[in-house]
N, C-alpha and C positions, 0 to 999 in steps of 0.2 A: 676553498676546496675544504679547506679546514674549519671555516665558518660554519659550512654545510653539516659537513657531521659531525661539530659540536650543538649544533641547532637540531640533528635528530636522534643524537645523547640523552639531549637534558628536554629536549621539545618545546626550547625556545622560540616562539612565532614559525614552527615549523613548518602548518598552514600557509602562511601566506609570503612562503619560500619557494616551497616543494617546487620542484619541476614536475609536467606532466608525468612523465615515467615513474613517481613515486606515484601521483596521483590514478597512475593506471592500474594497479594493484587491486585497486578499491573500486574500478567502477567493472574492470571485469571478475572482481568475486562477485557483486552487486547482479550485474548479467547472472553469471551461474544461477544463484540464490533465486532469480527472477523465473529463468528458467523453470528449475525444479519446482519452484510453487507452484508454477502456471500448470505445469504436466498437470496436475493433480486436484489444483484448486480451485481452477474454472470447472471443473468438471464433478464435485464432489457432490452438490446438490444434485444432479442430472442422475450419477448412479444412486444416491441413496432411496432416489425417486422410482428409477429401476427397480432396486431391491423391494419396494412395496412400503417406504413410507410416503406419508399424507406431505404435503403440500405446509400445512401449519405445523406438522411437527419438525419438518424439516427446518420452517424458517424461527420456530420458538429454539430451537437444537441451534442455529446462528446467532441468535438473540443472550444464550446463556453463555457461547464462545465468546462474546464479546463483554459479556459480566467477568468471564475468568481474565479476561486480558486489560480490563479496568486493573483487580488487584495485582494483577505479573506489572501490569508497565510502573506501579508505584516501589515495588519492591527490586526492578530492574535497576531502575537509578543505582540503589544501592549494591551489588553486581558491577556493574558497570563502575562505580567511579572506581571501587576495591581491587576488580581486577584487570580493568584498560578496558576498552573497544574492542581490542581484535580479541584478545580470548576471550570475553563474551560471548562476539560471533563464532567463534569456532562452538562455543558451548551449544550457541543456540542452533546451528547449521546438526548438530548432534542430533539435538531434541528434533528434527525435523524428521528423524528417520523412522523414529517407535510410530509415528504420526503416518506417515505414509505408510507401511507394513502393516497398522492395525486394520488399517481403513480396507487395504487388499483380502485381509484376512476375515472379511464380515462376514462371508458363510459360516466362519466356524465358530467365531466369540458373539456375534449377532452385535446388543446393543452395547457388551464391553465395546467393543472394535468401537464402536461411532464416538463413545466418550471418549477413550483414549487418543482416538484422530483429534477430536475436538480442543482435548485437555491438553497435548502435545504441541499440537499446532498454535494451541493460544499460548501458551508457556514461550514456545519460540519464536516466534513474529516479535511477542513484547518486548522478550531482548533482542533481538535483532536491528526492531525500531529504535528503542533509545540508543543502541552502540551508535546506531549508523548515524543517528542525528547528532547524537556528540561527537563525533567526528567532523562531521563536516561543518556542523555549525561553527567550526572554526575558522573554516574560508570567507573570511571578514575585509579583504581586500576589495574594497570599493570598486575597483575600477575594472577586475575582470571577474568577479563572484559569479556575475550571470553566464561567461561562459562556462565554469565550472559546473557549475549546476546544472548548463544545458548540459554538458557529456554525462553528469550525471542521470540527470534524466534520460539523455540518449541510450545509454546502461539497460537504464531499467525497463525504457519503451520498446526496446529490440527484445530483452530478454520476456517480456511478458507479451510482446509482438508474435514472436516464432514461438514459445510456447504451445498455446493452443494448437496450433496447425499440426503440429509433432506429436504430441501428447494422444490429439486427435486421432491421427492415422494410424499409430501404433495403437490403438483402444480398439478402432475396429480392426484388424490386423490380426491383431495375439489376442485382445479382451481390454477390459479396462485396468485389471491385476496388473498386468506388467507395466501399464506406464509409471506404477507405482513404487516396484523395484526401481526402475529409472529414473524416477524421480529422488529416491533415497540416496542414492550411489553419487548423485550430482551435488547434494546436499554436502556431501563430506568434501567432494571438488572444492566446492565453492571455498572451504577454508582456505586452501592452500597457496590463494597469491598474497592472502592478507601475511603471509609470514617472512616474504623478499625482504624486509625492513622491519628493522626492530619496533616494536610497540611504543606508540610516541610516550603514554602515560606511564611511567618509572613508579612514582609516589602514590600510594593512596591517598585518593581524593577523599572530602568532607562533599556528604549529601546534607542540604541546609534548610528544611519546609519555614521551618521557625520563621518569621520575618519577613517573607515571599512579600511585596508588594501587590495583594488579590483584587483590590480597589483598580491598580494600575492595569493588572494582566486580568480581569474578570473578562472582559468584552472580549478581550483573542480567545478565552476559553470559550466561551458562547456560542465563537463563532466556529472555532474547531468541530466542535460538536456537530456542528451543519456538514463540514468535510467526512465527517463518520457515518451520518446519513449519505452521501454521496458515495462514499467507495462500494454499501451494502447493496444500493441499488444499481450501479453501473457494473456490478463485477454477482454476487450471487444470483439478484433477484433477476438483474438481466438473463442472465444466462440459462436460469429454470423457464423462463416466458418464450424465450426463444425454442428452448428445445422441446415443451410440453404444446404451444399456441402454435409453431409454425412449422415446425420437422416434424414434432412426436416423436416418442420416446420408447416405440415396441421394438427396435433392433439397434446393436452395437454402430448402426450407419451415422446415426445421431450425432455420437463423435466427433465422426470427421466433418459431419456437414456443418456442425458448431466451431468446431475448428476453425476451420475454413473463413467463417464470416468472420470469426471474431479477427484472427491474423492479419485480413485482408486488409488494416487502417493502418499497419505497420510501417511503408513511405511515409506517410502521412504525417507521422507520431515523431519518426527523427525529424524530419525536416521543420516539422512546427519547433520541434525544442532546440533545434539551435538555432533561426531565425528571434523567437523570442528571449534565448539567452542574449545576445545582441540589443535586442529590445529594452532589457533590464538594467545593461550596461551603461546605454543611454539616457537612462534614469527613467525611464516612461513607463518603469513597472503599473503603476498605480491605475491608467487608462489600461493598459493589457490585462489586468486581473481584474476590474469593472466588468469590460467586454468579455473574457472571458468567465463569470460569473453570470451574468444573463444570460449569455447563450447553453450555459451547461441548467439553470434552472430550466428555461424554454424547452428545451429537448427533453427533460424530465418526464414533463405534462405531454411530448408527444410519443413516446413509447408505446401507450395503452394504441396507438392505432396503427403501430407496425404487424401486418400480416404475410408479408413475403420476403424470399430470401434477399432481394434489390432494396427494398427498404431498411433491414436489416445493416447492410451494407452501410448505406447512408448513415445511418444512424449512429451508426460508430466511427466512421471516417469526422462526422460531426463532431461527437462527443471527443477524440482526440484532439480537432483544435479548440473544441473550448477548455477541455479539462488542463491539459498541457498550460494553456492560455490565466486559466489564474493559481493554476498550481504553481507552475515555480516562480511567482511575484509572493505568491505566499508562503513559500519554501523560505526564501529570499527575507522575507518579513519577520518570520519566525527567528533566522539563527541572528538576524538584525536585533534583535529586541532579548537574545541570549547573551548577546556580546554586552549587551547594554544593563545588564543584569549581573554584572561580576560579585560571585560565591554561590550564584543561585540558577550555575546551569541546568545540572542535573536533575535540579528540584524542577525549574520551568519546563524544560522538557518530558520530565514524565507527568506532569498536570496536563501538560496540553496533549498529552497521549489519552490520558485517562480520559478527560472529556470528550476526545474523539470516540473514543469506542463506547462512553455512557449515549451518544448522539446514534453510533450506528445498533448498539444493543436495545433502545428505544424502540428506533423505527423497525429493526426486525421482530420485536414484540408486537407493534400497531401492525405491520403487513400481516403476522400468524395472523391475526382477532380480524384484519377485513377480509382474508380469505376463507375462514368460519362465515362468514357471517353473510358473506357476499357471493360466496362462492371462488373458482381458482382461480378463473378469467377473468371476472370483474372482480374479485380483490386485487389482483395483482395491479388491474388497470387503475385503481384506487390508489393501490400505494403507490404505485408511481405519481398521482395528483397531489399526495403529500409529502413525498419528495421535494415536487417540483416547489411546494411552498415551504418546506425545510430549508434547501439552500438557500436561497432568498437571504437568509439569517447572514452565510455568511460574508455579504456587502458589505455590509456593521465589522469593520478587523480588527480597529483598534492599534493599528502597527500603525510607527511613524512613518516608516519608511513607505507606503501605499498611500499616504495621502496625495490628494491632487496637489498640493502645493510643492511634491518633492523635487 
């Protein structure tokens, strides 16, 4: 017991020795944060479309949102290293509150509300992702890191899974603005579990970019930009496509319908995350990643042919199977690389987030242009084809732990 308490106090090997009870506070916080973000984020594009914003304009906003996140990810590394991941997460959750409230006040403040929403959300999530990855990248026990990442993924997937259903039905019954107030409260509540134990980092850390081996990590940075493309197409672009093409956006009923079909894949995501964690610990992450990457890219190409609620559900289920299959080994590879770059952990994670956001921004701007050129339905369909081609780049990852000889 004395050894454990001392490791908590000084942060020495904490994550290697921490019991599940200690990790649970991080899982529960992540779950609440994902519910908070998912209640609003998945519907934001539909909400703006209902308010009269055109699809090209909405996609351009998303592009600028990721440009802001690029800059914010760079500076987030310095703040997380200075304040510690838990304090940074608290600030991140506080920043989420004005973003949700601003979107709810769009009828009063119009354009200002939209910009406050995107800017505050960008700052909040950039800080949150860097802080979270800096915490979990230290889970480097080769025997059970897959299980730990699996539980992290399960907490995230449950939060993402139930959020659309809850947010959709609340929006349908009480109006979309009501979900934004609830999400703001949950963002604050998500901070509470983090302070059940002391902050792991007590000394201010240094963030060093000079000398980081760019040749070694260059392929990883490029690969991660394709992950950014995957996030935009699977999230915002897919949601607006379903709403406009499949359900229609004339009434608030679309929120309930959209939430239901997006949440139906919850069980699949939880089960797959659990078993994928076991596969990774058996050192078969390379095969899992390759299969998931191929399924994911193929699925993007098929999204344009979706026309019924049943086909939406089928695509979402397959998306959970493929996305979890590539994401979990990919995260393991990134965390392993962070461990193998002593002194550069914060800088490396920050750069990975910058390129992730760069890929997302470029895709959003390209999708906006395609919609202007081809029209809403054909433009979105073409963007799915573009996404299929771009996400193949992920397969050239550069992670040692994801090579076939693993």
